[in-house]
KOLDREN-351353 format. One line per 4 residues: their letters; for each residue x negated, y, z of N, C-alpha, C. Coordinates in steps of 0.02 Angstrom, whole numbers, padded with zeros to 5 digits. Layout:
! KOLDREN-351353
A) X,Y,Z,X,Y,Z,X,Y,Z  ...;
! end
This chain:
! KOLDREN-351353
MSAN) 00662,-01170,03283,00667,-01128,03236,00693,-01157,03184  00703,-01117,03121,00731,-01150,03068,00676,-01154,03007  00713,-01178,02932,00654,-01176,02883,00683,-01116,02842  00723,-01060,02869,00729,-01026,02826,00686,-00958,02813;
ATQP) 00632,-00967,02834,00565,-00927,02829,00551,-00939,02747  00563,-01012,02713,00551,-01013,02653,00613,-01000,02596  00659,-00977,02631,00731,-00939,02585,00715,-00875,02598  00735,-00839,02538,00743,-00777,02534,00784,-00747,02578;
APQL) 00772,-00697,02617,00814,-00649,02663,00859,-00579,02630  00912,-00592,02661,00939,-00531,02649,00911,-00471,02649  00927,-00407,02588,00909,-00349,02596,00955,-00306,02633  00935,-00254,02667,00981,-00197,02657,01001,-00153,02603;
PSLF) 01071,-00142,02599,01098,-00120,02541,01058,-00052,02502  01055,-00070,02452,01010,-00016,02422,01018,00067,02443  01097,00068,02441,01117,00138,02460,01093,00163,02513  01110,00123,02564,01086,00125,02644,01020,00132,02642;
ASVI) 00973,00097,02618,00897,00105,02617,00875,00172,02593  00906,00176,02536,00884,00253,02506,00890,00303,02562  00959,00303,02589,00969,00348,02630,00928,00349,02689  00917,00298,02726,00871,00285,02791,00802,00305,02771;
GRLP) 00777,00275,02707,00700,00285,02684,00679,00351,02667  00733,00412,02667,00720,00470,02670,00692,00509,02735  00719,00488,02780,00729,00507,02844,00646,00535,02866  00633,00585,02889,00550,00599,02917,00533,00544,02950;
QWPP) 00481,00540,02980,00439,00481,03028,00471,00505,03094  00487,00558,03120,00510,00560,03185,00575,00527,03212  00637,00520,03164,00675,00499,03200,00673,00426,03222  00646,00375,03152,00643,00315,03181,00595,00299,03226;
STVL) 00546,00343,03229,00495,00338,03272,00514,00339,03347  00561,00390,03366,00591,00395,03422,00634,00351,03444  00677,00327,03393,00724,00274,03419,00688,00208,03442  00637,00207,03406,00590,00132,03422,00589,00156,03495;
CAGL) 00535,00212,03490,00512,00219,03556,00572,00209,03626  00634,00231,03604,00677,00233,03661,00695,00156,03671  00702,00121,03626,00726,00073,03641,00672,00003,03648  00617,00043,03646,00560,-00005,03695,00546,00015,03757;
NLLF) 00555,00073,03773,00557,00097,03830,00612,00078,03882  00664,00053,03849,00729,00026,03888,00706,-00050,03894  00693,-00085,03847,00712,-00154,03847,00632,-00190,03847  00583,-00149,03823,00520,-00197,03828,00462,-00170,03886;
LPTL) 00471,-00098,03887,00414,-00083,03934,00419,-00122,04011  00489,-00109,04038,00485,-00161,04091,00461,-00210,04109  00456,-00257,04052,00430,-00324,04035,00354,-00333,04043  00316,-00282,04035,00260,-00274,04021,00209,-00286,04080;
DADT) 00156,-00326,04081,00119,-00332,04142,00064,-00289,04138  00031,-00283,04202,-00022,-00210,04200,-00082,-00238,04140  -00104,-00293,04148,-00156,-00317,04102,-00118,-00286,04018  -00069,-00309,03989,-00059,-00290,03924,-00031,-00197,03925;
KQRL) -00009,-00179,03973,-00011,-00108,03973,-00077,-00078,03958  -00121,-00095,03998,-00193,-00063,03990,-00211,-00084,03929  -00209,-00135,03879,-00236,-00148,03824,-00200,-00117,03772  -00134,-00107,03777,-00096,-00053,03739,-00100,00020,03753;
MGRI) -00123,00025,03788,-00122,00108,03808,-00167,00148,03747  -00138,00196,03732,-00159,00241,03679,-00182,00221,03619  -00151,00149,03601,-00170,00123,03530,-00109,00145,03489  -00125,00154,03421,-00069,00173,03387,-00039,00123,03342;
VSIQ) 00022,00100,03359,00048,00059,03304,00095,00077,03262  00109,00048,03201,00152,00069,03153,00201,-00006,03150  00266,00005,03152,00312,-00043,03142,00352,-00024,03075  00341,-00047,03014,00381,-00037,02966,00434,-00077,02952;
VSDA) 00494,-00052,02931,00554,-00104,02902,00548,-00096,02834  00530,-00149,02797,00507,-00148,02729,00558,-00118,02675  00626,-00158,02698,00672,-00142,02653,00714,-00080,02666  00716,-00041,02723,00729,00024,02734,00673,00074,02733;
GLDG) 00619,00051,02718,00557,00110,02697,00544,00154,02763  00566,00120,02813,00545,00155,02879,00484,00140,02908  00451,00190,02937,00387,00188,02977,00384,00213,03038  00404,00175,03096,00394,00189,03172,00320,00201,03186;
RISL) 00285,00257,03198,00228,00251,03241,00236,00256,03305  00207,00212,03353,00220,00230,03425,00144,00231,03457  00132,00254,03518,00077,00230,03565,00108,00228,03628  00085,00176,03674,00108,00191,03746,00059,00237,03763;
TSIG) 00095,00281,03827,00054,00325,03862,00069,00314,03934  00061,00360,03985,00064,00331,04054,00148,00356,04076  00182,00381,04030,00247,00402,04029,00299,00361,04000  00269,00302,03954,00314,00254,03904,00272,00271,03836;
FLPV) 00326,00242,03794,00305,00242,03717,00337,00300,03700  00283,00336,03657,00296,00401,03631,00278,00387,03545  00323,00443,03507,00310,00445,03443,00237,00464,03422  00204,00449,03364,00146,00475,03344,00152,00486,03276;
LRAE) 00150,00553,03264,00150,00594,03200,00081,00601,03161  00071,00597,03114,00013,00618,03068,-00039,00587,03082  -00053,00533,03122,-00098,00490,03140,-00095,00425,03104  -00162,00398,03084,-00166,00330,03065,-00161,00273,03104;
PEVT) -00115,00226,03094,-00103,00172,03148,-00166,00136,03149  -00170,00091,03203,-00231,00040,03204,-00198,-00001,03179  -00144,-00024,03176,-00132,-00092,03161,-00041,-00069,03138  -00029,-00101,03077,00051,-00096,03050,00077,-00176,03051;
ISAC) 00133,-00191,03081,00168,-00226,03056,00232,-00216,03032  00235,-00265,02963,00288,-00251,02926,00335,-00317,02915  00401,-00315,02901,00453,-00351,02895,00503,-00315,02867  00540,-00355,02837,00626,-00335,02804,00654,-00328,02887;
AWDF) 00712,-00294,02873,00753,-00286,02936,00788,-00360,02943  00800,-00396,02906,00825,-00457,02936,00786,-00511,02966  00723,-00512,02946,00665,-00542,02977,00649,-00518,03046  00655,-00448,03059,00645,-00420,03119,00717,-00446,03169;
YRLA) 00774,-00439,03131,00820,-00459,03176,00830,-00544,03195  00786,-00571,03144,00782,-00661,03159,00736,-00673,03228  00673,-00617,03228,00625,-00615,03270,00668,-00614,03336  00699,-00548,03337,00724,-00529,03408,00769,-00576,03431;
RRME) 00804,-00608,03385,00862,-00659,03412,00824,-00731,03427  00775,-00738,03421,00736,-00787,03417,00764,-00855,03380  00762,-00827,03327,00797,-00881,03261,00747,-00890,03207  00685,-00847,03219,00646,-00867,03166,00555,-00869,03229;
DPDT) 00517,-00899,03201,00463,-00900,03249,00425,-00846,03206  00386,-00805,03228,00338,-00766,03196,00284,-00781,03159  00250,-00833,03180,00199,-00866,03147,00229,-00904,03069  00293,-00935,03074,00313,-00948,03010,00324,-00881,02958;
LFFS) 00357,-00844,02982,00371,-00780,02934,00276,-00740,02920  00241,-00752,02977,00187,-00734,02952,00148,-00759,02892  00145,-00832,02903,00108,-00896,02858,00162,-00878,02803  00219,-00870,02791,00259,-00849,02739,00248,-00794,02697;
RRLT) 00215,-00753,02717,00203,-00689,02704,00270,-00632,02711  00298,-00652,02748,00362,-00609,02754,00352,-00570,02821  00299,-00584,02862,00281,-00530,02929,00231,-00519,02902  00202,-00460,02890,00110,-00444,02889,00099,-00402,02951;
IDGD) 00033,-00407,02952,-00012,-00382,03002,-00072,-00349,02960  -00088,-00281,02964,-00137,-00243,02930,-00171,-00200,02970  -00226,-00204,02978,-00270,-00152,03016,-00313,-00201,03074  -00296,-00175,03123,-00337,-00207,03196,-00303,-00270,03207;
TELG) -00324,-00339,03190,-00299,-00397,03205,-00275,-00411,03263  -00331,-00405,03319,-00326,-00424,03373,-00264,-00387,03423  -00264,-00316,03403,-00206,-00265,03421,-00151,-00295,03397  -00142,-00322,03325,-00085,-00348,03302,-00055,-00400,03327;
LLVK) -00104,-00455,03353,-00084,-00512,03371,-00060,-00502,03457  -00094,-00441,03482,-00061,-00429,03554,-00002,-00412,03550  00025,-00358,03504,00089,-00335,03492,00141,-00393,03474  00124,-00436,03416,00146,-00494,03406,00177,-00543,03453;
NTLD) 00114,-00564,03497,00136,-00618,03539,00175,-00586,03614  00154,-00514,03615,00196,-00488,03687,00264,-00485,03656  00287,-00459,03592,00358,-00453,03580,00387,-00517,03568  00350,-00559,03556,00380,-00641,03552,00392,-00672,03606;
AIDW) 00368,-00649,03672,00375,-00675,03744,00429,-00652,03767  00460,-00602,03741,00518,-00568,03779,00579,-00607,03741  00629,-00614,03791,00696,-00637,03749,00749,-00585,03744  00742,-00572,03669,00786,-00515,03654,00866,-00538,03637;
SHMP) 00879,-00601,03652,00939,-00627,03621,00997,-00593,03643  01000,-00563,03697,01063,-00532,03738,01048,-00451,03741  01054,-00417,03679,01042,-00357,03669,01098,-00326,03711  01086,-00264,03744,01153,-00250,03788,01185,-00189,03748;
GPLG) 01239,-00191,03758,01302,-00148,03728,01293,-00126,03660  01300,-00074,03639,01311,-00040,03582,01259,-00074,03519  01199,-00073,03545,01146,-00092,03523,01145,-00172,03470  01166,-00210,03537,01175,-00277,03494,01236,-00276,03450;
AAID) 01288,-00248,03463,01341,-00258,03424,01333,-00218,03350  01297,-00164,03357,01272,-00132,03301,01223,-00176,03244  01187,-00206,03290,01128,-00251,03243,01182,-00314,03217  01224,-00337,03255,01276,-00393,03225,01312,-00369,03165;
RLRS) 01340,-00307,03182,01381,-00291,03111,01339,-00281,03038  01271,-00242,03058,01214,-00241,02999,01202,-00310,02970  01194,-00356,03011,01182,-00419,03000,01227,-00457,02966  01300,-00463,02984,01353,-00478,02952,01361,-00447,02876;
FAEK) 01350,-00365,02872,01351,-00348,02806,01297,-00358,02762  01256,-00379,02786,01182,-00399,02745,01200,-00468,02726  01215,-00508,02762,01254,-00581,02741,01298,-00581,02676  01349,-00544,02694,01405,-00530,02639,01379,-00514,02581;
RGTR) 01330,-00452,02583,01305,-00427,02511,01263,-00480,02469  01238,-00530,02503,01214,-00582,02468,01136,-00555,02451  01114,-00506,02452,01055,-00490,02435,01003,-00512,02453  00946,-00518,02430,00895,-00556,02450,00817,-00513,02432;
HKPN) 00772,-00559,02481,00712,-00521,02497,00668,-00577,02461  00614,-00551,02427,00565,-00593,02391,00495,-00576,02417  00479,-00628,02448,00409,-00639,02493,00353,-00598,02448  00310,-00569,02486,00263,-00525,02446,00217,-00572,02415;
P) 00174,-00563,02353,00130,-00601,02315,00084,-00636,02349;
! end
């Protein structure tokens, strides 16, 4: 991992973020569920599935204004609307990208206040540690290519994230 957690992270372009941030909660939650069902669900062991079953988790992409609320059910991850999450995990898109690509350690981002966990701490740590245990470095097909294009665009823009006070 690197010392980049102390440096500001690129932000999504404001025009892009303002358009994305106006979406209702359903689309980002649905996309998040589809990705988790495809890439994450097959890797979960029975104990972790049982501990996550029925729990409401919010994943917030702070610089995009996105709030994906999900819950694990017997048929996989499903969007949850109009319900309070038990835990909220929040970071900017760049930091989620770096976590997924194993370019940054979640504990480093957490202690530098760039990754926040609010609510049920035990559930938040379970989600964080479970996500961290998966090798996301080789995202398949168009998803990996799209993320790489967004990363490149953010780096060229040079916009920066200011850590929470």
